[in-house]
Each structure stands twice: as structure tokens, then as C-alpha cells.
C-alpha distance (Angstrom), angle and dihedral (degrees) to the residues before:
residue distance angle dihedral
M1 . . .
R2 3.77 . .
A3 3.71 121.3 .
R4 3.87 100.8 -159.9
W5 3.80 139.8 159.3
M6 3.70 132.4 -160.0
F7 3.69 125.4 -104.2
T8 3.81 132.4 156.1
M9 3.73 138.0 -135.0
A10 3.84 126.7 -166.4
L11 3.78 98.5 -124.9
A12 3.81 126.7 157.4
L13 3.80 109.6 -123.5
V14 3.67 129.8 179.2
V15 3.70 114.2 -156.9
A16 3.69 123.2 -159.8
A17 3.80 112.7 -131.7
L18 3.87 107.1 -125.6
P19 3.75 126.7 175.5
P20 2.85 135.4 -75.9
T21 3.90 95.1 15.3
A22 3.76 134.6 23.1
A23 3.80 131.8 -162.2
G24 3.80 108.5 -53.8
D25 3.80 93.1 3.0
A26 3.78 110.8 130.8
R27 3.85 98.5 -173.0
P28 3.83 113.9 150.1
V29 3.74 114.2 -79.8
T30 3.84 114.9 -141.2
P31 3.82 112.4 -137.5
L32 3.77 124.9 -141.0
P33 3.67 119.5 -112.7
P34 3.77 113.0 -67.7
V35 3.86 112.6 -78.2
T36 3.71 107.5 -119.0
D37 3.76 103.4 155.1
T38 3.85 108.9 57.1
D39 3.81 134.6 131.4
G40 3.86 99.9 -118.6
F41 3.70 94.2 -113.0
A42 3.78 95.1 125.1
G43 3.73 134.6 66.3
T44 3.77 142.2 161.7
C45 3.84 134.0 -136.4
Y46 3.92 120.9 -115.2
S47 3.89 98.3 0.0
F48 3.88 90.7 150.4
Y49 3.85 98.7 71.6
P50 3.71 119.4 129.8
D51 3.91 119.1 -128.0
P52 3.78 106.3 -65.1
F53 3.76 89.7 -145.0
G54 3.84 95.3 49.8
Q55 3.71 93.9 -126.0
V56 3.91 99.7 113.1
P57 3.75 124.3 52.1
G58 3.73 126.2 -132.7
R59 3.82 123.9 10.2
P60 3.75 105.9 -38.7
F61 3.79 96.0 175.9
L62 3.74 94.6 55.5
P63 3.79 98.9 71.8
L64 3.85 89.2 44.2
M65 3.80 90.9 57.2
L66 3.90 92.1 45.3
Q67 3.82 88.3 52.1
A68 3.96 89.0 48.9
G69 3.79 89.4 57.9
S70 3.74 99.5 -101.7
R71 3.78 114.2 146.2
W72 3.78 100.5 173.8
D73 3.89 136.5 58.2
R74 3.77 122.3 -159.7
F75 3.76 118.4 -159.7
D76 3.88 145.4 138.9
F77 3.85 128.7 -74.7
S78 3.79 87.8 -167.0
W79 3.79 117.3 -158.8
L80 3.77 87.5 -154.7
Q81 3.80 90.8 63.9
L82 3.82 99.5 31.5
E83 3.79 97.9 50.7
P84 3.91 103.9 12.8
R85 3.87 89.4 165.0
E86 3.79 123.8 28.3
G87 3.85 110.9 -83.6
Q88 3.92 91.6 3.7
W89 3.73 106.1 113.8
N90 3.74 124.5 -169.3
F91 3.84 114.1 -170.9
S92 3.75 105.8 145.8
D93 3.68 99.4 97.8
Q94 3.79 93.8 41.2
D95 3.76 91.4 49.8
E96 3.77 91.1 55.8
L97 3.65 91.8 47.5
V98 3.85 94.6 50.8
S99 3.78 91.2 45.6
D100 3.93 92.0 50.7
L101 3.71 93.1 49.2
R102 3.72 96.8 46.4
G103 3.80 90.7 43.9
A104 3.84 88.2 57.2
G105 3.74 92.6 49.9
M106 3.67 99.4 -105.0
N107 3.78 122.0 141.5
I108 3.82 118.3 -137.8
L109 3.78 131.9 -134.4
G110 3.79 104.1 -170.3
I111 3.83 123.4 -155.8
L112 3.66 115.8 -144.0
L113 3.83 109.9 -157.0
W114 3.85 152.3 119.3
T115 3.63 125.3 75.7
P116 3.88 115.2 -127.0
N117 3.73 117.5 -128.5
W118 3.90 90.5 -110.3
A119 3.86 89.9 57.7
A120 3.81 97.6 40.4
T121 3.79 123.3 120.9
G122 3.84 131.5 -148.8
D123 3.77 129.9 6.4
C124 3.72 105.0 -34.6
I125 3.78 144.3 148.1
P126 3.76 113.3 -98.2
T127 3.84 115.2 -118.0
P128 3.87 108.7 -112.2
E129 3.77 117.3 -105.3
S130 3.79 88.6 -118.0
L131 3.71 93.1 64.6
R132 3.97 92.1 42.8
L133 3.72 97.4 48.3
D134 3.80 108.2 16.6
L135 3.74 111.4 174.9
R136 3.79 99.4 -167.9
P137 3.79 108.2 115.0
S138 3.73 90.9 -141.2
L139 3.77 91.5 56.8
R140 3.68 99.1 41.0
H141 3.83 95.7 105.3
A142 3.85 97.1 15.9
P143 3.72 121.1 125.9
V144 3.68 114.2 -98.9
S145 3.76 110.8 -101.8
R146 3.82 121.3 -117.2
P147 3.84 111.5 -60.0
T148 3.85 114.1 -110.2
V149 3.76 125.3 -132.9
A150 3.84 114.5 -147.5
P151 3.87 108.3 -117.4
M152 3.77 115.1 -92.8
S153 3.85 91.3 -5.2
G154 3.87 95.6 106.9
A155 3.88 91.1 -158.5
P156 3.74 117.3 121.3
P157 3.80 123.3 -126.0
C158 3.74 111.1 -85.3
M159 3.85 90.1 -126.6
T160 3.88 88.7 66.7
T161 3.85 96.4 52.1
P162 3.74 128.6 104.3
P163 3.85 107.3 -92.8
R164 3.68 118.4 -109.5
G165 3.78 116.5 -89.8
I166 3.72 99.3 12.3
F167 3.76 91.4 139.6
E168 3.78 93.1 57.8
E169 3.82 118.3 89.8
W170 3.87 107.0 -65.4
N171 3.92 91.5 -114.2
D172 3.69 97.1 39.5
W173 3.93 95.1 124.2
T174 3.76 98.0 157.7
T175 3.84 138.4 77.0
A176 3.77 91.0 -157.2
D177 3.79 90.5 97.0
G178 3.79 90.1 60.4
D179 3.71 98.7 -108.8
P180 3.91 131.3 88.3
L181 3.77 119.8 -81.1
N182 3.84 120.8 -119.1
T183 3.67 102.2 -105.4
W184 3.87 93.2 -179.7
G185 3.75 93.2 53.4
R186 3.78 93.6 49.3
F187 3.95 91.1 50.1
V188 3.78 94.8 46.9
Y189 3.86 92.6 47.5
T190 3.77 92.7 45.4
V191 3.84 92.6 50.9
A192 3.86 95.9 42.6
Y193 3.69 92.5 47.1
R194 3.68 95.3 49.4
Y195 3.90 93.1 49.8
R196 3.91 95.1 34.1
D197 3.82 90.2 122.5
S198 3.79 98.9 45.6
V199 3.88 107.4 29.1
K200 3.78 116.2 51.1
Y201 3.86 99.0 163.1
W202 3.68 125.7 65.7
E203 3.81 128.7 -176.1
V204 3.77 115.6 -157.8
W205 3.83 108.4 -135.9
N206 3.71 127.5 -38.0
E207 3.78 125.1 -91.1
P208 3.81 96.2 -22.4
D209 3.81 89.2 177.6
L210 3.88 86.9 71.4
S211 3.81 114.3 80.0
M212 4.00 88.2 -145.5
F213 3.77 87.3 68.7
W214 3.79 104.6 28.9
S215 3.79 124.0 27.5
G216 3.76 95.4 179.0
T217 3.73 128.0 92.2
S218 3.85 128.2 -97.7
A219 3.75 88.2 -102.9
D220 3.88 87.2 55.6
Y221 3.74 92.7 50.1
A222 3.75 92.9 47.4
R223 3.71 89.3 56.3
L224 3.82 90.4 45.1
L225 3.75 91.4 55.0
Q226 3.83 92.1 43.8
V227 3.80 92.1 54.1
A228 3.82 92.9 45.2
Y229 3.84 90.2 48.9
L230 3.76 93.1 52.9
A231 3.81 93.0 43.8
V232 3.77 95.3 48.1
K233 3.85 94.1 48.3
S234 3.71 91.4 49.6
A235 3.84 93.3 50.8
C236 3.84 93.8 40.3
P237 3.73 116.9 9.6
D238 3.84 94.3 -168.6
C239 3.78 93.0 52.9
Q240 3.81 120.1 108.4
V241 3.90 124.9 -135.0
L242 3.77 121.4 -146.9
F243 3.80 125.6 -155.6
G244 3.86 104.6 -116.5
G245 3.87 109.6 -88.7
I246 3.79 108.5 -92.4
A247 3.84 120.1 -140.5
Y248 3.80 85.2 -153.2
Y249 3.86 105.1 -169.6
E250 3.89 99.1 75.9
K251 3.86 93.1 48.3
P252 3.85 107.3 14.2
N253 3.77 90.2 174.1
F254 3.88 99.7 47.6
Y255 3.80 93.7 99.4
R256 3.64 91.7 47.7
W257 3.81 91.0 54.1
V258 3.77 89.8 49.8
L259 3.83 92.8 49.1
N260 3.72 90.4 48.9
H261 3.76 87.4 58.7
L262 3.82 94.6 43.9
K263 3.91 96.6 49.5
D264 3.96 87.5 62.2
A265 3.87 94.9 42.8
P266 3.83 117.1 114.4
D267 3.86 113.9 -82.2
A268 3.86 88.0 -3.0
L269 3.84 92.2 155.7
T270 3.78 91.4 45.1
H271 3.86 89.4 54.5
N272 3.83 96.0 43.8
Y273 3.83 87.8 -108.2
Y274 3.84 89.3 -61.3
F275 3.75 97.5 -73.5
D276 3.86 134.8 72.7
A277 3.83 99.0 -160.5
M278 3.84 137.5 12.9
A279 3.80 115.1 -124.4
I280 3.75 121.5 -148.8
H281 3.87 134.1 -172.9
L282 3.78 114.7 -153.8
Y283 3.80 124.7 170.0
H284 3.79 144.7 177.8
R285 3.73 104.3 6.0
S286 3.82 112.7 72.5
S287 3.74 96.7 -158.6
S288 3.77 90.5 59.3
I289 3.80 89.8 70.2
Y290 3.71 88.2 69.4
D291 3.78 103.0 30.4
V292 3.83 101.8 43.4
T293 3.93 91.4 45.0
Q294 3.75 90.0 58.5
V295 3.90 88.9 51.5
I296 3.75 91.5 48.1
R297 3.88 92.4 47.0
S298 3.81 89.6 49.1
G299 3.86 90.4 49.5
M300 3.81 91.3 51.3
R301 3.78 90.6 55.3
E302 3.67 91.4 57.0
F303 3.69 92.6 64.4
V304 3.91 113.5 15.7
S305 3.70 137.5 6.8
E306 3.78 117.7 -66.1
Q307 3.83 110.2 -87.9
P308 3.86 130.7 -167.1
I309 3.85 115.0 -86.0
W310 3.77 123.1 -136.7
L311 3.77 122.4 -167.6
T312 3.88 96.1 -146.0
E313 3.82 96.0 172.5
T314 3.83 130.9 27.6
G315 3.80 131.9 141.3
S316 3.79 146.4 122.7
P317 3.81 124.6 -119.4
V318 3.78 119.0 -132.2
W319 3.70 126.8 -134.4
D320 3.83 103.4 -176.6
D321 3.75 104.6 64.8
S322 3.79 101.8 118.6
S323 3.85 91.6 177.5
V324 3.95 86.1 70.9
I325 3.68 108.4 24.9
S326 3.78 139.2 31.0
P327 2.97 132.9 -130.1
T328 3.83 96.6 25.5
V329 3.80 101.0 -145.1
P330 4.04 123.2 165.7
Y331 3.81 115.4 -119.5
I332 3.82 132.6 179.2
W333 3.77 114.5 -61.0
S334 3.80 95.5 10.4
A335 3.63 131.1 120.2
T336 3.80 141.6 -163.8
M337 3.83 116.8 -103.0
D338 3.78 89.4 -103.1
E339 3.75 93.0 50.1
A340 3.84 89.1 47.1
A341 3.81 88.5 54.5
A342 3.73 91.8 50.8
Y343 3.79 87.6 50.4
V344 3.77 91.6 57.7
I345 3.76 94.0 58.7
Q346 3.91 94.8 39.7
S347 3.82 95.2 46.4
Y348 3.83 89.9 47.5
A349 3.84 94.4 48.4
N350 3.79 89.0 46.2
A351 3.81 91.3 50.0
R352 3.69 92.4 54.5
A353 3.89 92.6 44.9
A354 3.83 90.3 51.7
G355 3.85 91.3 53.2
I356 3.84 94.9 -111.0
E357 3.82 108.8 164.0
R358 3.86 100.8 -151.3
Y359 3.69 134.4 21.1
F360 3.74 124.6 -155.9
F361 3.78 123.2 -171.9
F362 3.81 118.3 -146.4
R363 2.87 104.6 -115.4
A364 3.81 147.7 13.4
H365 3.84 95.0 -164.1
D366 3.80 132.2 2.3
D367 3.90 98.2 -108.1
Y368 3.82 79.9 -157.1
C369 3.70 114.1 -164.8
D370 3.85 99.8 -126.8
K371 3.76 94.2 87.3
N372 3.69 96.4 162.1
R373 3.85 90.8 49.4
D374 3.88 94.3 -130.4
G375 3.83 94.6 133.1
D376 3.83 99.3 -97.5
C377 3.88 141.8 63.4
S378 3.68 98.0 -134.6
D379 3.85 100.7 100.5
P380 3.76 125.4 102.2
E381 3.76 90.5 -115.7
D382 3.87 92.9 54.0
Y383 3.76 120.0 100.0
G384 3.74 139.1 144.3
M385 3.73 140.1 53.3
G386 3.86 121.1 2.8
E387 3.76 93.3 -157.3
L388 3.82 132.6 56.9
F389 3.79 109.0 -112.7
G390 3.81 102.4 143.7
L391 3.69 129.2 121.8
V392 3.89 81.3 -145.7
R393 3.72 131.5 24.6
N394 3.82 125.0 -113.9
D395 3.81 89.2 -94.8
R396 3.85 89.4 57.0
T397 3.97 94.8 -111.7
L398 3.64 110.7 140.3
R399 3.85 132.1 -113.7
P400 3.81 121.6 -147.7
A401 3.79 86.7 -105.8
Y402 3.85 87.1 69.8
V403 3.83 90.6 61.8
A404 3.69 93.8 44.0
F405 3.87 88.6 53.6
Q406 3.78 85.2 53.2
V407 3.77 93.0 50.7
A408 3.90 91.2 49.5
T409 3.76 95.0 48.6
T410 3.83 92.7 46.1
Y411 3.75 99.9 47.0
L412 3.77 108.9 19.7
V413 3.85 97.1 62.4
S414 3.86 139.8 116.4
P415 3.82 100.1 4.2
T416 3.71 121.5 176.4
M417 3.80 86.2 -137.4
V418 3.82 140.3 -20.3
T419 3.78 128.0 -136.2
S420 3.76 133.8 -175.7
V421 3.77 140.3 -163.6
N422 3.75 138.1 178.6
H423 3.76 112.6 -138.5
S424 3.79 119.0 -143.7
I425 3.84 92.2 -120.0
G426 3.94 90.4 62.0
V427 3.76 96.8 -94.2
R428 3.76 117.9 138.9
R429 3.73 119.1 -156.1
V430 3.90 126.3 -171.7
T431 3.82 114.2 -177.2
F432 3.79 125.9 -157.8
W433 3.79 107.8 -157.8
G434 3.76 124.9 -157.8
T435 3.91 98.0 5.6
P436 3.86 120.6 160.6
R437 3.68 84.5 -95.9
G438 3.81 100.5 44.5
K439 3.81 130.7 -107.4
V440 3.83 109.3 -11.0
S441 3.77 120.6 -172.0
V442 3.79 121.1 -169.1
L443 3.87 112.1 -151.9
W444 3.75 131.1 -175.6
N445 3.77 139.5 159.3
T446 3.83 116.9 -113.2
V447 3.80 97.2 -170.2
P448 3.90 130.2 64.1
T449 3.75 98.9 -112.1
A450 3.72 116.1 86.6
T451 3.90 115.5 -124.1
V452 3.71 141.0 -172.1
F453 3.80 108.4 -125.7
S454 3.82 123.3 -156.3
Y455 3.93 105.2 -145.6
P456 3.71 115.0 -165.6
A457 3.83 109.3 -116.5
T458 3.89 124.4 -131.7
L459 3.81 93.6 -178.4
P460 3.86 131.0 28.3
T461 3.76 93.5 -110.3
A462 3.70 136.5 21.2
I463 3.88 140.8 -175.6
L464 3.72 115.6 -108.8
V465 3.89 114.6 -153.1
D466 3.79 124.7 -172.1
R467 3.85 125.8 -158.5
W468 3.79 88.2 -90.3
G469 3.70 91.7 60.9
V470 3.58 92.0 -113.4
T471 3.86 112.0 150.0
R472 3.85 136.2 -157.9
T473 3.71 133.5 166.5
I474 3.86 117.1 -113.1
T475 3.81 128.8 -164.5
A476 3.80 127.7 -142.4
T477 3.74 119.9 -123.3
N478 3.82 118.1 -160.0
G479 3.80 90.9 -7.2
A480 3.86 93.8 -52.3
Y481 3.81 142.1 90.4
S482 3.67 115.2 -134.9
L483 3.83 111.4 -138.8
F484 3.84 127.0 -170.4
L485 3.89 106.0 -144.8
P486 3.81 114.2 -170.8
G487 3.81 118.1 -137.0
A488 3.80 124.9 -97.1
T489 3.84 115.4 -93.7
A490 3.84 105.0 177.1
N491 3.68 102.0 101.9
N492 3.78 102.4 149.1
G493 3.77 91.0 117.2
T494 3.74 129.7 104.9
S495 3.87 92.8 -49.1
P496 3.79 136.9 5.2
S497 3.62 88.5 -99.7
D498 3.87 93.4 53.6
Y499 3.86 108.0 98.5
I500 3.69 108.9 -164.2
I501 3.84 97.7 178.5
G502 3.73 126.4 38.7
G503 3.75 127.2 -125.3
E504 3.79 127.3 -85.4
P505 3.87 109.3 -40.0
Y506 3.82 122.3 -137.7
L507 3.70 131.3 -164.3
V508 3.91 120.0 -140.4
I509 3.78 110.2 -161.4
E510 3.72 118.3 -168.1
T511 3.70 104.7 -171.1
D512 3.67 115.4 -143.0
I513 3.81 110.8 129.8
V514 3.84 99.8 160.2
P515 3.85 109.6 106.2
P516 3.76 120.2 -133.5
T517 3.71 125.2 -116.9
A518 3.82 130.8 -127.7
T519 3.84 137.2 -165.6
V520 3.82 132.4 -167.2
R521 3.74 99.3 -126.0
S522 3.85 100.5 -168.7
V523 3.83 143.1 -16.5
T524 3.77 107.8 -153.7
V525 3.78 124.9 -176.5
S526 3.82 103.6 -140.0
L527 3.75 134.5 156.4
P528 3.84 102.5 2.6
P529 2.78 131.7 -77.5
T530 3.79 89.2 19.1
V531 3.76 131.8 94.5
T532 3.77 119.1 -162.0
V533 3.83 113.7 -146.4
S534 3.83 125.6 -172.4
W535 3.72 130.2 -176.5
E536 3.84 139.9 174.0
G537 3.73 139.9 -158.7
A538 3.87 145.3 -163.9
D539 3.69 137.5 -149.3
D540 3.79 130.6 176.9
A541 3.85 101.0 -149.8
A542 3.79 126.7 7.6
G543 3.84 96.5 27.0
I544 3.70 131.3 -128.5
W545 3.78 117.2 -50.7
G546 3.72 97.8 -179.3
Y547 3.77 150.0 -54.6
D548 3.76 139.7 -99.5
V549 3.90 114.0 -148.0
Q550 3.85 126.0 -166.1
V551 3.69 131.5 -172.1
R552 3.75 135.3 -165.4
E553 3.69 137.8 -177.0
G554 3.91 111.9 -126.2
T555 3.74 109.6 -49.6
A556 3.86 96.9 -22.1
A557 3.83 122.6 121.5
W558 3.78 119.9 -71.0
V559 3.80 116.4 -98.0
T560 3.77 125.0 -158.6
W561 3.77 111.0 -115.2
L562 3.77 102.3 168.3
T563 3.82 133.6 14.1
L564 3.74 127.2 -157.7
T565 3.81 93.5 -19.7
P566 3.73 116.8 169.4
T567 3.76 92.8 -152.4
T568 3.82 124.1 94.8
S569 3.75 98.6 -151.3
S570 3.80 138.7 36.6
A571 3.91 141.8 159.9
Y572 3.81 119.5 -107.7
M573 3.69 119.1 -158.3
V574 3.84 108.3 -134.4
P575 3.81 109.5 -144.5
R576 3.72 95.8 -160.1
T577 3.96 148.2 -5.9
G578 3.72 114.1 -67.1
T579 3.82 146.3 91.8
W580 3.88 109.9 -61.1
C581 3.82 122.5 -165.8
F582 3.71 132.0 -165.5
R583 3.83 134.3 -165.9
A584 3.88 132.1 174.4
R585 3.70 140.6 -161.7
A586 3.75 129.3 -163.9
W587 3.89 134.2 -133.1
D588 3.82 120.3 -152.6
R589 3.81 123.0 -145.4
A590 3.73 89.1 -101.4
G591 3.80 91.6 60.8
N592 3.83 97.3 -105.7
R593 3.72 109.4 148.2
G594 3.87 118.3 -150.0
G595 3.71 126.2 -144.1
W596 3.85 123.7 -97.1
S597 3.69 117.9 -76.6
P598 3.92 121.2 -125.4
E599 3.78 109.4 -79.0
V600 3.86 119.7 -106.8
C601 3.69 116.0 -154.7
A602 3.86 136.7 -165.8
A603 3.78 133.4 -170.6
V604 3.75 103.4 -123.4
T605 3.71 126.0 -167.7
P606 3.83 109.1 177.4
T607 3.80 115.3 -140.4
R608 3.66 141.8 -163.2
T609 3.74 136.8 -166.7
L610 3.82 110.4 -110.3
H611 3.90 125.6 -161.6
L612 3.77 106.3 -163.7
T613 3.78 120.0 -172.5
V614 3.90 121.5 -177.0
D615 3.80 100.9 -171.5
A616 3.86 93.5 -171.0
V617 3.73 149.9 -8.3
F618 3.80 112.5 -145.8
G619 3.68 142.7 166.5
D620 3.75 108.7 -107.7
E621 3.79 102.0 -151.3
N622 3.75 95.4 169.2
R623 3.79 94.6 42.1
D624 3.78 94.4 -129.6
G625 3.79 95.2 126.1
E626 3.85 90.6 -123.2
P627 3.82 125.2 104.3
G628 3.96 109.2 -114.6
P629 3.76 130.0 -161.6
D630 3.83 93.1 -102.5
E631 3.84 96.5 39.6
P632 3.81 111.5 103.1
T633 3.73 128.6 -122.3
L634 3.88 110.2 -123.4
T635 3.72 135.6 -149.3
A636 3.83 110.6 -130.4
T637 3.82 145.6 165.2
L638 3.77 109.7 -110.2
R639 3.73 121.8 -159.4
L640 3.76 132.9 175.7
L641 3.81 108.9 -152.0
D642 3.83 127.6 -164.3
P643 3.75 121.9 -138.1
T644 3.89 92.1 -85.0
G645 3.83 89.1 55.7
A646 3.85 95.7 -108.2
D647 3.87 123.9 128.7
A648 3.71 111.4 -88.1
V649 3.82 91.1 -166.1
A650 3.70 132.0 8.3
P651 3.87 111.7 -72.4
T652 3.84 121.2 -119.4
V653 3.72 137.9 -157.6
G654 3.80 119.1 -138.3
T655 3.77 147.9 84.5
S656 3.88 94.7 -82.6
W657 3.88 135.3 17.1
E658 3.87 134.2 -157.3
F659 3.84 125.7 177.3
T660 3.79 139.3 152.4
A661 3.84 116.8 -146.3
T662 3.80 137.2 157.3
L663 3.71 107.5 -123.8
P664 3.94 139.2 171.8
V665 3.71 114.5 -91.7
A666 3.74 105.9 -99.2
V667 3.84 143.0 108.6
Y668 3.88 111.1 -78.9
T669 3.77 131.5 -172.8
L670 3.79 125.3 -127.4
E671 3.74 105.9 -147.8
V672 3.87 117.0 -163.0
T673 3.88 118.8 -173.6
P674 3.74 116.6 -179.5
E675 3.85 118.5 -128.3
G676 3.84 113.1 -84.6
W677 3.77 96.5 20.4
P678 2.96 125.8 -174.6
S679 3.79 96.4 48.1
P680 3.88 135.6 141.6
P681 3.75 117.4 -98.2
P682 2.95 139.8 -53.2
G683 3.89 95.4 63.0
W684 3.87 141.8 83.8
L685 3.88 131.7 -67.9
P686 3.75 125.3 -129.6
H687 3.74 118.8 -106.2
R688 3.82 134.7 -147.9
M689 3.81 124.3 -166.3
P690 3.81 134.3 172.5
V691 3.82 123.9 -109.3
A692 3.73 115.4 -171.6
V693 3.76 122.4 -157.8
H694 3.83 110.5 -152.8
S695 3.87 131.9 -157.6
G696 3.80 112.3 -92.4
V697 3.69 146.3 114.7
D698 3.81 101.3 -122.9
V699 3.78 128.5 71.7
Q700 3.86 112.2 -79.7
E701 3.67 110.8 -136.8
V702 3.91 118.6 -152.5
R703 3.81 119.3 179.0
L704 3.80 120.8 -177.5
V705 3.84 143.3 171.4
V706 3.83 111.8 -152.7
A707 3.89 117.3 -144.3
L708 3.70 117.1 -164.4
Q709 3.79 118.3 -155.6
P710 3.90 123.0 -129.4
H711 3.71 119.8 -96.5
R712 3.85 101.3 -132.6
A713 3.82 102.2 166.8
S714 3.89 143.7 -8.8
L715 3.73 125.4 -137.1
Y716 3.74 118.6 -151.5
L717 3.84 119.5 -162.2
P718 3.82 122.3 -162.3
V719 3.59 117.6 -119.5
T720 3.84 119.8 -149.7
F721 3.78 124.1 -160.1
K722 3.82 118.6 -155.6
G723 3.71 120.4 -156.3
A724 3.76 146.0 69.7
A725 3.90 117.9 -23.0
P726 3.75 113.4 -105.3
């Protein structure tokens, strides 16, 4: 949740008039048809609210968000309200809320937060009774507003302090052992267990890197997260725990400090470092959704394993809605309604390009503080947000951002992959490959100067979609589409030349949804230990982009060998003897990915050329392994036996041996039998020794001298047969 306050700046702002609204114009916005077929990537925050004016029953914003394509709601499970006094639980309203949302088909991300006065620690300012037990129906499930610090007190609000007992065992819920109980562990377990069938995702606190929400240290938060993780997993093993959404900019290293504590916590690796996903909150600047996410992902890797990243809050406040506020004056980080609509599509596309797993827009409706609509927020009945973030207003009329959200959840869904590029002229392009509608590229201008961009065509024609959902067919000329991209206008950043949101975004849809086919053409055992594999593919529209090729040994798991290779043949170095199988799949130039081809296998025995030299066979009278001047050279039968005992090459008789042969990689046996064996002593004993042929491409040289041991005596044992006489 965002704790914000209004302030103004005198900034010159040129707003491009774009139909059907212009800056400050609150004409009705016509929604697109309800979004029914989306991929569940997008959600909103606080879509469950009742009518702020008490004129419409139920939860009127909930169906609007479902029709917009939102499939998630994120809101508080406030300890202040659920256990206002120790041991006194109040679940009735929350039960109804969870039931209503799940019944409507909405997934839930619950925020576990706020320390009640009775569990607070340190010198702190008690939370007012009105926040702990608010009886106004319109606030019953609302997020608690920004905690207030008493002037000059220096003490934090109690609701922001680390709960009592968090450094005890997470399930220490008794004082009988002489130490405090872990109040936080008990709360989290109780809530997670109660809603274990309905709520599968829990975010631990909100923006703990901001002192207004968390007055403890990074070590305190690490322990808070650790306890919550253990409690949730015990109550609901298939639930997921999110690191509390970080605001980042005030303390960009806070999450790193926490991770540094977690990596050294007991059983950290066993417990996935005590969180299943990192939650981040990024606002105002659409490019930060991509750029800052990369920084945070890199920071995670320095301390723990890379975890998924969820963007659990993003948005852009508007300044020009004269139907709600007057006067309409731009201020830092604010945008026009049209710019905020552009922000929706740009932030959504950048989130997918950055590999973010879930996207939550803040927020569903304004919850604007002027509840009595008298032009100010200073009356006793006024409460709520001081800025206009909503996709819809409090009166349920739609802003342009609502339709932009529908465009994103309709077209930017279910890609096989997402790529992005920043062009030198200031154009940003994010491409969604292989969607149910084909290849979809989102393009916008990041600089204030309008430009004509030449976009390479995959197909002769495409559908161009603007942020209003208006479509038209465009035709490629000389292999490219010519797109006019208006300049950026949102310059309420750190300076008039700082453009925080790009210009109007457009979607280019090249409709090819038929996946290509692929076939492994041949697997040929060639120069050992190499296998040459070839494959081919076919596509009826966009053409083949590349191939994935996998290999496996026998019936083992498939392993990726080549990814998106444009080639149709390659050599695979076989590490050992066995049956090796290959399969391929094709990608077309629209990003459609075909299925795997039938496998083609070959029995492969790697070979190598062996040059074996036996310089001499001698009688080793003194058993030192070295031929002496008085030790005889012997004639013997020499054989090289393969692992089955068969001759690998033709045997020979003599006092030495030299041959060159190409043999399968294996361990062979050199068998040397002296002439006349078997014979009574004195004489010489046969000898066997291993000769290993290793993998390689050059000739393997093996040089030996064979020492036969003296035959001093023979021992004969009688053999007795028991049975009937012949």
C-alpha cells in the first residue's frame, strides 16, 4: 500500500490531445468486452471494497476488475483487526471477504502485517482504538492508513515495531518454559491454517525498507520473515511465502542486508532461505520495472539462490482528473490520465520482459479521501488516499488506464518467451513470442521527439492495436512496417527533461498461431567418438526461426544440447559407449514452438586408434619387473582380449609384438602365455595385464615389457566324485 500526500509543483507541461479524452477531460470511457481468456499474470490491489458512498450493495469494484482481466487481489490480513486483544480473534468479516473473492474466481495474495499494541516492543506510540477496531463498514477491510508519529516524540508507532517474542522458537506459544511466547508465530500459523484452502500466497509485511511501515532493523525483519515462513509452511505446506514488497529507493540495500542474515540462518538452504519469491514495489517510471528488477535479481544472487520476483505494487498517480480534484495541477511523479494509461501497458510489457512472475496494479479504485465530495479531505468522515491511483474512480467510472489494462491482459498473454531491445533512436520494443494471437510486439517512444520507426516484418500484414483497443490492418513495405510513434510527454520527474513514461504505446500483432514441425533426419556414427545428427523442419507462414535439439543416453532424462540454433546438422561428441537418442523441435519466426519430434537412436561405441608395442617377453627370475643381462627372452603367444574374452586383434607368437588397430573404447586384457604351457616346473607362468583404450581423436600409444614369473612348483588336489558307480 502507498502512504502518500499531495503536494504541487509549478511545472510547464504540454499534454497531447488524444481521443477520446484529453487532459482533465472526464468524458465516459467505453470499456472493451470483458476479458475472459487471460493467463492470470495480472492482478490489482484492493478490488473488494464496498461502495465508498454506501449507495451500491456488495463489492461493486470486484466485477469491474474481473472484466478488466485481473485474476488476483492483494490486501491486508491485519493483526490489528484479527486479534485486537491477545487471544480475542475476530475472523467473521475476513471469512466473508475471502469467501466472496474465491467465489468470484479471484486469487488472493494476503499481506500479513501490523503489530497490535499488546504485542509491540520498545518505546512506541500506541495505535488508536479507531484503527484497531474501526466500525465503519466502508473501512472494515480497508488497509490501515499511514502510521502517524507524534510530533517531537521520536518514538515509532507500535504497529510498526517488531512483535514480542519473534526471536523465540516460531512455535513457542507458552510462557511455561520461563521465556516469552512467539506472538507473531502464533498469529501467522493461526491465519495461514484457517485460510489454507483459500489463500495460498502470503506476503510478509509491506515495504519493510520504509521506516513508516517497519521500525525494526534488517535483522529483525529477517527473523520476522523466517518465523512467518516456518509458521506458514507448517500450517499449509503447499502455500508460498513472499518477502515483503520493498519500495527500494529509500534504502536500496535493505533487501541485501536481510538476505545476508538469511543466508546464515539455521537450515537456510533446506527452507529455501525462508522465502519463495521476492516482492517489489516500483512506481512512476515505466523503465524502472525492467531496470531495477535486474538489479534486485543480481543482488539476490550475491547472497542466496535466485528466487522468482513478483511486482506486487505498481502504478502512476494522475493529476488532471477535474471530475475528482480541483485545481488540477501537476506535481512530481504525477501523470495525466493518458500518460497513466500508457504507463499500464509499458510497465506490464517491461514486467514480462524482466521475467517478473506476477503483476499487481495499485490500485483498483482511488479510495480518494474526499468521501463527502466537498472538495477537501479535512472532514471527520474523510479518509483514504490523497492521490488518484485507481483504474476506476470511487464512483466506478472508468479511466483510460482501465482500458489499457484490458488491452494488456487480452493481447500480452501466454508467450513462449519475451524479449526486449532499446533502439538507438529512443524506441523501446518488447516482443511476446508465440502468444495465442501470434507474435506481438509492444513499441513506444522514450524521448520527447516523435519518430517514424521501421519495424522489420515477419508477415506481409499485421494488426496494429492502440491503448484504446482500436485495431487496424497495416501492410509491410520493403519488408518493414512504418510506425509513427509520438514523443514522450510525462516530464514530472526530477527535471523538465526527465521523461518518466514513454509516449503512446502500440501493439503490432503478426498472426501466425500454427506451430512448425520438426523431424530428426539422421543420426550417423562417424569419426569416433563423434555422432553427426541432422534435422529439418517446416512452417506454413512465418518460416523457421531455429531449432531446439535434445539428447539422452538410453532411457535417461532428456538433456538440452542446442537451443534456437539456425543450423540443421551438428556433431555430438559421445562420452561413452551406449545407445544415444536425439529429438528436435522447431520455432517459427512468430515465436510458435512446435512439439518434439519422434526420437531417433543409434547404438554408439566410441573408438580410438591404438598403437601397441610389446618390446620383449622375458623370464623375470629375480621378480623385479626389469629385464636383466642373465634373464632369458621368451617366446610366447600374445593375445589382446576384449571385455567379452574374444580376440580384439589376431594373436601372434613371438618374443615381441607391435600392431596398430582402431578399437572400441574399453578396458582390454593382454594375455601372454609362454611356449609349451602348461608344463611341469621348472618353467614360466602365464601373465595377464589390463590395457585401457581411452576416448580421444589422436593415436593412443601403449608401450610395454612383459615379465613372466618363474614356475617353481605345482600342487595337485584330488577330486572325489560321489554317486553311483558307472
